[in-house]
N, C-alpha and C positions, 0 to 999 in steps of 0.2 A: 390461654394456650393457643387454641384455635386461631386467635386473631393473629399472632405471633405467627404462626404457621403461614396461614394465607397473605401476610405479609412479605415474608420470604420470598412464596411462591411469586407474588406479584412482582418483587422488585428482579428476580431470575428473571421473567418473562420481557420485561421491559428491556434488561439488558441486552438481550441475546435480541429481541427487535431491533435495537439502536445501530448492529451490527449489518454492514451491506455491502455488495461489492462496488470497489473501485478501480475504477483503471489507470493503472500505471503505465504510461509510454516512454519510452527511454530512446535517444536518440543518441548513435555511436559516430561519433567523426574521427575521421584518420586522412592527415594531409594525402591527395594523391588517389583517393579510394571513395567510391560513394558513400553518402551518409546512408546508413542504414535505422530503421524507427523498429523496435519490436514494441510488443503491447503485453501485459500481464494484469491480469485479476488479482486482486487481492481483497478479499474478505474478511474484515475485520470494524473495530471504530473508525472513525475518519482520522484522529489522532494516529492513531497508529499504524495506517496503511499509510500515511504520508511518511510518516519515520521509516517505514519500511520499503516505500519507493523510493526515498531518497539515499536509503542508505545502498542501493543498488548500482548506482553508479557511479563507475571506478575509471580510473587511468591506467593505461599498459604501457611501461617503458616510455613514458612520458610524452608519446605521439598518439596514441587511439585515447579519447575520451567519450566516455558512457556518462550523460546526463538522464535524468527520470523525474517525474513530476507527474500527478495526480491530473488527472483531466477528469 
């Protein structure tokens, strides 16, 4: 029983340690307006952070486009 509990604690500790901060850089472009770059820090697993970052990108009224990627 102690080995099972120790194993669960070890797995939990390793899972938490795999989470780290990733920089999500977003660029917003709109015709006739300067390009704006913003940065967001996402602390998560790499795949999840990449998904969150990519989903931030939007298009507003067909003119302004925001694209985001992990840097």
